[in-house]
N, CA, C and O atoms as a Tinker XYZ file with bonds, in Angstrom:
   364  protein
     1  N    152.988000 -162.698000  -33.976000    73     2
     2  CA   153.118000 -163.463000  -32.758000    64     1     3
     3  C    152.231000 -164.694000  -32.854000    63     2     4     5
     4  O    151.372000 -164.779000  -33.733000    81     3
     5  N    152.435000 -165.641000  -31.959000    73     3     6
     6  CA   151.686000 -166.896000  -32.003000    64     5     7
     7  C    150.256000 -166.751000  -31.534000    63     6     8     9
     8  O    149.807000 -165.661000  -31.182000    81     7
     9  N    149.556000 -167.854000  -31.534000    73     7    10
    10  CA   148.167000 -167.935000  -31.086000    64     9    11
    11  C    148.095000 -167.525000  -29.615000    63    10    12    13
    12  O    148.793000 -168.109000  -28.786000    81    11
    13  N    147.259000 -166.527000  -29.269000    73    11    14
    14  CA   147.193000 -166.061000  -27.883000    64    13    15
    15  C    146.709000 -167.128000  -26.907000    63    14    16    17
    16  O    146.939000 -167.000000  -25.704000    81    15
    17  N    146.053000 -168.165000  -27.384000    73    15    18
    18  CA   145.574000 -169.223000  -26.499000    64    17    19
    19  C    146.602000 -170.306000  -26.239000    63    18    20    21
    20  O    146.370000 -171.206000  -25.432000    81    19
    21  N    147.748000 -170.224000  -26.925000    73    19    22
    22  CA   148.778000 -171.253000  -26.785000    64    21    23
    23  C    149.899000 -170.736000  -25.892000    63    22    24    25
    24  O    150.424000 -169.645000  -26.117000    81    23
    25  N    150.262000 -171.511000  -24.890000    73    23    26
    26  CA   151.348000 -171.137000  -23.992000    64    25    27
    27  C    152.678000 -171.358000  -24.711000    63    26    28    29
    28  O    153.000000 -172.490000  -25.070000    81    27
    29  N    153.455000 -170.292000  -24.926000    73    27    30
    30  CA   154.711000 -170.439000  -25.661000    64    29    31
    31  C    155.751000 -171.275000  -24.910000    63    30    32    33
    32  O    156.745000 -171.697000  -25.501000    81    31
    33  N    155.535000 -171.512000  -23.637000    73    31    34
    34  CA   156.487000 -172.274000  -22.829000    64    33    35
    35  C    156.058000 -173.722000  -22.602000    63    34    36    37
    36  O    156.813000 -174.500000  -22.019000    81    35
    37  N    154.877000 -174.091000  -23.044000    73    35    38
    38  CA   154.351000 -175.430000  -22.771000    64    37    39
    39  C    155.250000 -176.525000  -23.343000    63    38    40    41
    40  O    155.521000 -177.521000  -22.671000    81    39
    41  N    155.704000 -176.346000  -24.556000    73    39    42
    42  CA   156.557000 -177.344000  -25.191000    64    41    43
    43  C    157.886000 -177.483000  -24.453000    63    42    44    45
    44  O    158.361000 -178.596000  -24.226000    81    43
    45  N    158.482000 -176.353000  -24.080000    73    43    46
    46  CA   159.743000 -176.389000  -23.335000    64    45    47
    47  C    159.552000 -177.084000  -21.992000    63    46    48    49
    48  O    160.367000 -177.922000  -21.606000    81    47
    49  N    158.494000 -176.745000  -21.289000    73    47    50
    50  CA   158.260000 -177.361000  -19.988000    64    49    51
    51  C    158.076000 -178.868000  -20.122000    63    50    52    53
    52  O    158.597000 -179.635000  -19.312000    81    51
    53  N    157.346000 -179.288000  -21.127000    73    51    54
    54  CA   157.144000 -180.714000  -21.361000    64    53    55
    55  C    158.469000 -181.418000  -21.628000    63    54    56    57
    56  O    158.732000 -182.495000  -21.093000    81    55
    57  N    159.300000 -180.796000  -22.462000    73    55    58
    58  CA   160.609000 -181.369000  -22.795000    64    57    59
    59  C    161.503000 -181.427000  -21.553000    63    58    60    61
    60  O    162.198000 -182.419000  -21.333000    81    59
    61  N    161.487000 -180.372000  -20.747000    73    59    62
    62  CA   162.287000 -180.365000  -19.518000    64    61    63
    63  C    161.873000 -181.509000  -18.593000    63    62    64    65
    64  O    162.722000 -182.161000  -17.985000    81    63
    65  N    160.583000 -181.744000  -18.491000    73    63    66
    66  CA   160.101000 -182.813000  -17.616000    64    65    67
    67  C    160.458000 -184.203000  -18.151000    63    66    68    69
    68  O    160.541000 -185.163000  -17.385000    81    67
    69  N    160.669000 -184.305000  -19.460000    73    67    70
    70  CA   161.070000 -185.581000  -20.052000    64    69    71
    71  C    162.545000 -185.885000  -19.821000    63    70    72    73
    72  O    162.913000 -187.039000  -19.603000    81    71
    73  N    163.393000 -184.856000  -19.869000    73    71    74
    74  CA   164.839000 -185.100000  -19.886000    64    73    75
    75  C    165.589000 -184.739000  -18.600000    63    74    76    77
    76  O    166.747000 -185.122000  -18.435000    81    75
    77  N    164.951000 -184.019000  -17.703000    73    75    78
    78  CA   165.639000 -183.586000  -16.482000    64    77    79
    79  C    164.997000 -184.237000  -15.271000    63    78    80    81
    80  O    163.773000 -184.322000  -15.171000    81    79
    81  N    165.834000 -184.694000  -14.356000    73    79    82
    82  CA   165.347000 -185.211000  -13.071000    64    81    83
    83  C    165.419000 -184.049000  -12.081000    63    82    84    85
    84  O    166.499000 -183.540000  -11.781000    81    83
    85  N    164.260000 -183.638000  -11.580000    73    83    86
    86  CA   164.177000 -182.502000  -10.654000    64    85    87
    87  C    164.263000 -182.979000   -9.229000    63    86    88    89
    88  O    163.815000 -184.085000   -8.926000    81    87
    89  N    164.829000 -182.173000   -8.332000    73    87    90
    90  CA   165.486000 -180.882000   -8.561000    64    89    91
    91  C    166.822000 -181.061000   -9.270000    63    90    92    93
    92  O    167.423000 -182.135000   -9.244000    81    91
    93  N    167.278000 -179.960000   -9.914000    73    91    94
    94  CA   168.487000 -180.025000  -10.718000    64    93    95
    95  C    169.054000 -178.622000  -10.934000    63    94    96    97
    96  O    168.364000 -177.617000  -10.761000    81    95
    97  N    170.319000 -178.584000  -11.315000    73    95    98
    98  CA   170.929000 -177.321000  -11.731000    64    97    99
    99  C    170.541000 -177.111000  -13.194000    63    98   100   101
   100  O    170.671000 -178.018000  -14.015000    81    99
   101  N    170.068000 -175.915000  -13.507000    73    99   102
   102  CA   169.646000 -175.589000  -14.865000    64   101   103
   103  C    170.452000 -174.387000  -15.347000    63   102   104   105
   104  O    170.615000 -173.412000  -14.612000    81   103
   105  N    170.951000 -174.451000  -16.564000    73   103   106
   106  CA   171.730000 -173.362000  -17.131000    64   105   107
   107  C    170.829000 -172.451000  -17.964000    63   106   108   109
   108  O    170.213000 -172.878000  -18.940000    81   107
   109  N    170.771000 -171.195000  -17.553000    73   107   110
   110  CA   170.034000 -170.164000  -18.277000    64   109   111
   111  C    171.018000 -169.358000  -19.108000    63   110   112   113
   112  O    172.111000 -169.035000  -18.642000    81   111
   113  N    170.633000 -169.033000  -20.339000    73   111   114
   114  CA   171.447000 -168.168000  -21.186000    64   113   115
   115  C    170.530000 -167.131000  -21.816000    63   114   116   117
   116  O    169.481000 -167.455000  -22.374000    81   115
   117  N    170.950000 -165.883000  -21.714000    73   115   118
   118  CA   170.188000 -164.774000  -22.270000    64   117   119
   119  C    171.128000 -163.868000  -23.053000    63   118   120   121
   120  O    172.306000 -163.745000  -22.718000    81   119
   121  N    170.607000 -163.242000  -24.087000    73   119   122
   122  CA   171.347000 -162.231000  -24.830000    64   121   123
   123  C    170.508000 -160.964000  -24.825000    63   122   124   125
   124  O    169.295000 -161.001000  -25.033000    81   123
   125  N    171.179000 -159.835000  -24.581000    73   123   126
   126  CA   170.455000 -158.567000  -24.481000    64   125   127
   127  C    171.352000 -157.407000  -24.861000    63   126   128   129
   128  O    172.570000 -157.545000  -24.964000    81   127
   129  N    170.723000 -156.263000  -25.065000    73   127   130
   130  CA   171.497000 -155.041000  -25.265000    64   129   131
   131  C    172.275000 -154.778000  -23.975000    63   130   132   133
   132  O    171.755000 -154.949000  -22.872000    81   131
   133  N    173.513000 -154.365000  -24.137000    73   131   134
   134  CA   174.405000 -154.193000  -22.994000    64   133   135
   135  C    173.820000 -153.263000  -21.933000    63   134   136   137
   136  O    174.027000 -153.489000  -20.741000    81   135
   137  N    173.101000 -152.234000  -22.338000    73   135   138
   138  CA   172.567000 -151.286000  -21.349000    64   137   139
   139  C    171.503000 -151.904000  -20.435000    63   138   140   141
   140  O    171.162000 -151.309000  -19.413000    81   139
   141  N    170.971000 -153.085000  -20.779000    73   139   142
   142  CA   169.973000 -153.749000  -19.931000    64   141   143
   143  C    170.581000 -154.639000  -18.843000    63   142   144   145
   144  O    169.893000 -155.008000  -17.891000    81   143
   145  N    171.851000 -154.980000  -18.975000    73   143   146
   146  CA   172.455000 -155.986000  -18.101000    64   145   147
   147  C    172.326000 -155.631000  -16.624000    63   146   148   149
   148  O    171.911000 -156.478000  -15.833000    81   147
   149  N    172.663000 -154.425000  -16.233000    73   147   150
   150  CA   172.639000 -154.048000  -14.816000    64   149   151
   151  C    171.253000 -154.243000  -14.202000    63   150   152   153
   152  O    171.141000 -154.684000  -13.057000    81   151
   153  N    170.202000 -153.921000  -14.947000    73   151   154
   154  CA   168.833000 -154.121000  -14.440000    64   153   155
   155  C    168.438000 -155.595000  -14.496000    63   154   156   157
   156  O    167.775000 -156.101000  -13.591000    81   155
   157  N    168.853000 -156.284000  -15.571000    73   155   158
   158  CA   168.463000 -157.679000  -15.766000    64   157   159
   159  C    168.991000 -158.598000  -14.673000    63   158   160   161
   160  O    168.264000 -159.464000  -14.186000    81   159
   161  N    170.236000 -158.421000  -14.287000    73   159   162
   162  CA   170.852000 -159.362000  -13.345000    64   161   163
   163  C    170.203000 -159.328000  -11.960000    63   162   164   165
   164  O    170.503000 -160.177000  -11.120000    81   163
   165  N    169.329000 -158.370000  -11.716000    73   163   166
   166  CA   168.557000 -158.373000  -10.469000    64   165   167
   167  C    167.715000 -159.649000  -10.386000    63   166   168   169
   168  O    167.463000 -160.155000   -9.293000    81   167
   169  N    167.277000 -160.173000  -11.548000    73   167   170
   170  CA   166.526000 -161.434000  -11.568000    64   169   171
   171  C    167.371000 -162.593000  -11.036000    63   170   172   173
   172  O    166.831000 -163.593000  -10.563000    81   171
   173  N    168.676000 -162.456000  -11.112000    73   171   174
   174  CA   169.592000 -163.527000  -10.715000    64   173   175
   175  C    170.241000 -163.257000   -9.364000    63   174   176   177
   176  O    171.197000 -163.932000   -8.984000    81   175
   177  N    169.724000 -162.273000   -8.642000    73   175   178
   178  CA   170.298000 -161.875000   -7.366000    64   177   179
   179  C    170.511000 -163.075000   -6.447000    63   178   180   181
   180  O    169.625000 -163.912000   -6.275000    81   179
   181  N    171.695000 -163.139000   -5.869000    73   179   182
   182  CA   172.022000 -164.231000   -4.964000    64   181   183
   183  C    172.595000 -165.446000   -5.671000    63   182   184   185
   184  O    172.950000 -166.430000   -5.021000    81   183
   185  N    172.690000 -165.391000   -6.992000    73   183   186
   186  CA   173.208000 -166.507000   -7.777000    64   185   187
   187  C    174.436000 -166.060000   -8.561000    63   186   188   189
   188  O    174.601000 -164.876000   -8.857000    81   187
   189  N    175.275000 -167.001000   -8.887000    73   187   190
   190  CA   176.459000 -166.703000   -9.680000    64   189   191
   191  C    176.084000 -166.674000  -11.164000    63   190   192   193
   192  O    175.332000 -167.524000  -11.641000    81   191
   193  N    176.609000 -165.697000  -11.874000    73   191   194
   194  CA   176.373000 -165.595000  -13.307000    64   193   195
   195  C    177.624000 -165.014000  -13.963000    63   194   196   197
   196  O    178.464000 -164.403000  -13.301000    81   195
   197  N    177.731000 -165.214000  -15.256000    73   195   198
   198  CA   178.825000 -164.629000  -16.017000    64   197   199
   199  C    178.243000 -163.801000  -17.144000    63   198   200   201
   200  O    177.121000 -164.039000  -17.592000    81   199
   201  N    179.012000 -162.832000  -17.596000    73   199   202
   202  CA   178.602000 -162.013000  -18.730000    64   201   203
   203  C    179.726000 -162.014000  -19.758000    63   202   204   205
   204  O    180.903000 -162.137000  -19.418000    81   203
   205  N    179.338000 -161.874000  -21.014000    73   203   206
   206  CA   180.324000 -161.787000  -22.084000    64   205   207
   207  C    179.781000 -160.836000  -23.138000    63   206   208   209
   208  O    178.716000 -161.064000  -23.712000    81   207
   209  N    180.529000 -159.768000  -23.382000    73   207   210
   210  CA   180.116000 -158.759000  -24.360000    64   209   211
   211  C    180.429000 -159.219000  -25.774000    63   210   212   213
   212  O    181.389000 -159.954000  -26.003000    81   211
   213  N    179.608000 -158.778000  -26.715000    73   211   214
   214  CA   179.872000 -159.064000  -28.130000    64   213   215
   215  C    181.092000 -158.262000  -28.565000    63   214   216   217
   216  O    181.561000 -157.387000  -27.837000    81   215
   217  N    181.592000 -158.560000  -29.731000    73   215   218
   218  CA   182.772000 -157.874000  -30.254000    64   217   219
   219  C    182.626000 -156.367000  -30.293000    63   218   220   221
   220  O    183.568000 -155.643000  -29.971000    81   219
   221  N    181.465000 -155.890000  -30.679000    73   219   222
   222  CA   181.225000 -154.447000  -30.744000    64   221   223
   223  C    180.781000 -153.877000  -29.403000    63   222   224   225
   224  O    180.765000 -152.660000  -29.218000    81   223
   225  N    180.420000 -154.752000  -28.465000    73   223   226
   226  CA   179.989000 -154.305000  -27.147000    64   225   227
   227  C    178.542000 -153.870000  -27.058000    63   226   228   229
   228  O    178.104000 -153.394000  -26.011000    81   227
   229  N    177.792000 -154.023000  -28.135000    73   227   230
   230  CA   176.388000 -153.599000  -28.115000    64   229   231
   231  C    175.479000 -154.598000  -27.416000    63   230   232   233
   232  O    174.442000 -154.226000  -26.867000    81   231
   233  N    175.870000 -155.866000  -27.439000    73   231   234
   234  CA   175.076000 -156.918000  -26.813000    64   233   235
   235  C    175.931000 -157.684000  -25.820000    63   234   236   237
   236  O    177.155000 -157.742000  -25.935000    81   235
   237  N    175.260000 -158.266000  -24.849000    73   235   238
   238  CA   175.940000 -159.052000  -23.825000    64   237   239
   239  C    175.187000 -160.341000  -23.599000    63   238   240   241
   240  O    173.957000 -160.356000  -23.564000    81   239
   241  N    175.934000 -161.429000  -23.445000    73   239   242
   242  CA   175.356000 -162.722000  -23.089000    64   241   243
   243  C    175.498000 -162.893000  -21.581000    63   242   244   245
   244  O    176.555000 -162.625000  -21.010000    81   243
   245  N    174.428000 -163.339000  -20.952000    73   243   246
   246  CA   174.424000 -163.614000  -19.510000    64   245   247
   247  C    174.126000 -165.096000  -19.335000    63   246   248   249
   248  O    173.136000 -165.602000  -19.863000    81   247
   249  N    174.979000 -165.786000  -18.597000    73   247   250
   250  CA   174.809000 -167.211000  -18.333000    64   249   251
   251  C    174.777000 -167.424000  -16.829000    63   250   252   253
   252  O    175.607000 -166.882000  -16.100000    81   251
   253  N    173.819000 -168.213000  -16.370000    73   251   254
   254  CA   173.710000 -168.510000  -14.938000    64   253   255
   255  C    173.282000 -169.950000  -14.747000    63   254   256   257
   256  O    172.422000 -170.451000  -15.470000    81   255
   257  N    173.880000 -170.611000  -13.778000    73   255   258
   258  CA   173.475000 -171.962000  -13.404000    64   257   259
   259  C    172.773000 -171.862000  -12.061000    63   258   260   261
   260  O    173.381000 -171.513000  -11.049000    81   259
   261  N    171.493000 -172.171000  -12.068000    73   259   262
   262  CA   170.683000 -172.047000  -10.859000    64   261   263
   263  C    170.103000 -173.397000  -10.472000    63   262   264   265
   264  O    169.732000 -174.196000  -11.332000    81   263
   265  N    170.029000 -173.640000   -9.176000    73   263   266
   266  CA   169.400000 -174.850000   -8.669000    64   265   267
   267  C    167.896000 -174.627000   -8.706000    63   266   268   269
   268  O    167.379000 -173.717000   -8.057000    81   267
   269  N    167.199000 -175.460000   -9.469000    73   267   270
   270  CA   165.760000 -175.330000   -9.636000    64   269   271
   271  C    165.066000 -176.573000   -9.089000    63   270   272   273
   272  O    165.540000 -177.694000   -9.277000    81   271
   273  N    163.955000 -176.365000   -8.420000    73   271   274
   274  CA   163.185000 -177.469000   -7.849000    64   273   275
   275  C    162.362000 -178.210000   -8.903000    63   274   276   277
   276  O    162.084000 -179.401000   -8.766000    81   275
   277  N    161.971000 -177.470000   -9.978000    73   275   278
   278  CA   161.083000 -178.074000  -10.979000    64   277   279
   279  C    161.117000 -177.268000  -12.273000    63   278   280   281
   280  O    161.646000 -176.158000  -12.318000    81   279
   281  N    160.548000 -177.843000  -13.309000    73   279   282
   282  CA   160.440000 -177.123000  -14.581000    64   281   283
   283  C    159.551000 -175.886000  -14.418000    63   282   284   285
   284  O    159.712000 -174.911000  -15.151000    81   283
   285  N    158.642000 -175.919000  -13.488000    73   283   286
   286  CA   157.768000 -174.773000  -13.235000    64   285   287
   287  C    158.594000 -173.557000  -12.801000    63   286   288   289
   288  O    158.307000 -172.433000  -13.211000    81   287
   289  N    159.614000 -173.782000  -11.977000    73   287   290
   290  CA   160.498000 -172.682000  -11.567000    64   289   291
   291  C    161.288000 -172.138000  -12.751000    63   290   292   293
   292  O    161.474000 -170.927000  -12.872000    81   291
   293  N    161.749000 -173.022000  -13.618000    73   291   294
   294  CA   162.496000 -172.601000  -14.810000    64   293   295
   295  C    161.611000 -171.714000  -15.675000    63   294   296   297
   296  O    162.019000 -170.626000  -16.081000    81   295
   297  N    160.412000 -172.178000  -15.952000    73   295   298
   298  CA   159.487000 -171.431000  -16.803000    64   297   299
   299  C    159.124000 -170.093000  -16.162000    63   298   300   301
   300  O    158.991000 -169.091000  -16.864000    81   299
   301  N    158.963000 -170.065000  -14.853000    73   299   302
   302  CA   158.633000 -168.819000  -14.155000    64   301   303
   303  C    159.734000 -167.779000  -14.366000    63   302   304   305
   304  O    159.437000 -166.602000  -14.571000    81   303
   305  N    160.990000 -168.195000  -14.319000    73   303   306
   306  CA   162.081000 -167.247000  -14.526000    64   305   307
   307  C    162.095000 -166.756000  -15.976000    63   306   308   309
   308  O    162.302000 -165.568000  -16.226000    81   307
   309  N    161.875000 -167.661000  -16.926000    73   307   310
   310  CA   161.791000 -167.241000  -18.325000    64   309   311
   311  C    160.649000 -166.239000  -18.528000    63   310   312   313
   312  O    160.809000 -165.252000  -19.246000    81   311
   313  N    159.507000 -166.490000  -17.903000    73   311   314
   314  CA   158.361000 -165.578000  -18.034000    64   313   315
   315  C    158.692000 -164.198000  -17.467000    63   314   316   317
   316  O    158.401000 -163.180000  -18.095000    81   315
   317  N    159.300000 -164.166000  -16.280000    73   315   318
   318  CA   159.665000 -162.876000  -15.666000    64   317   319
   319  C    160.632000 -162.114000  -16.558000    63   318   320   321
   320  O    160.491000 -160.906000  -16.748000    81   319
   321  N    161.617000 -162.824000  -17.105000    73   319   322
   322  CA   162.587000 -162.172000  -17.992000    64   321   323
   323  C    161.885000 -161.573000  -19.201000    63   322   324   325
   324  O    162.160000 -160.432000  -19.574000    81   323
   325  N    160.980000 -162.329000  -19.819000    73   323   326
   326  CA   160.273000 -161.864000  -21.018000    64   325   327
   327  C    159.344000 -160.695000  -20.707000    63   326   328   329
   328  O    159.240000 -159.751000  -21.491000    81   327
   329  N    158.667000 -160.761000  -19.559000    73   327   330
   330  CA   157.726000 -159.693000  -19.200000    64   329   331
   331  C    158.433000 -158.408000  -18.812000    63   330   332   333
   332  O    158.002000 -157.319000  -19.191000    81   331
   333  N    159.515000 -158.528000  -18.058000    73   331   334
   334  CA   160.201000 -157.339000  -17.546000    64   333   335
   335  C    161.213000 -156.758000  -18.534000    63   334   336   337
   336  O    161.578000 -155.587000  -18.433000    81   335
   337  N    161.664000 -157.571000  -19.483000    73   335   338
   338  CA   162.707000 -157.135000  -20.406000    64   337   339
   339  C    162.385000 -157.567000  -21.840000    63   338   340   341
   340  O    163.010000 -158.485000  -22.372000    81   339
   341  N    161.404000 -156.900000  -22.463000    73   339   342
   342  CA   161.069000 -157.240000  -23.844000    64   341   343
   343  C    162.313000 -157.090000  -24.723000    63   342   344   345
   344  O    163.088000 -156.145000  -24.571000    81   343
   345  N    162.485000 -158.033000  -25.635000    73   343   346
   346  CA   163.642000 -157.980000  -26.520000    64   345   347
   347  C    164.808000 -158.826000  -26.069000    63   346   348   349
   348  O    165.731000 -159.078000  -26.844000    81   347
   349  N    164.779000 -159.275000  -24.810000    73   347   350
   350  CA   165.832000 -160.181000  -24.326000    64   349   351
   351  C    165.608000 -161.539000  -24.956000    63   350   352   353
   352  O    164.484000 -162.040000  -24.988000    81   351
   353  N    166.677000 -162.135000  -25.459000    73   351   354
   354  CA   166.588000 -163.434000  -26.104000    64   353   355
   355  C    167.020000 -164.503000  -25.116000    63   354   356   357
   356  O    168.107000 -164.422000  -24.544000    81   355
   357  N    166.173000 -165.504000  -24.914000    73   355   358
   358  CA   166.496000 -166.637000  -24.050000    64   357   359
   359  C    166.933000 -167.789000  -24.934000    63   358   360   361
   360  O    166.258000 -168.134000  -25.904000    81   359
   361  N    168.065000 -168.379000  -24.594000    73   359   362
   362  CA   168.574000 -169.516000  -25.375000    64   361   363
   363  C    168.368000 -170.800000  -24.616000    63   362   364
   364  O    168.730000 -171.870000  -25.104000    81   363
């Protein structure tokens, strides 16, 4: 794993602030084991999302477009996903 003193989201947040005018709609994409989807989508409660299973059905992609006030909100959702669902891949 990386240096514990380095925020793994700092670079992404900086890039988001350079290229996005906030507030804005932001597209989140996650890939996870299919059995996690029902619990994971609670993070997206109240928002529209789509799911797409892999060919074998072992993994599922979840895509959601959410209205975000700032890059801080985007990073907060990524952090919650990573903390609550280890192994989920954020794209």
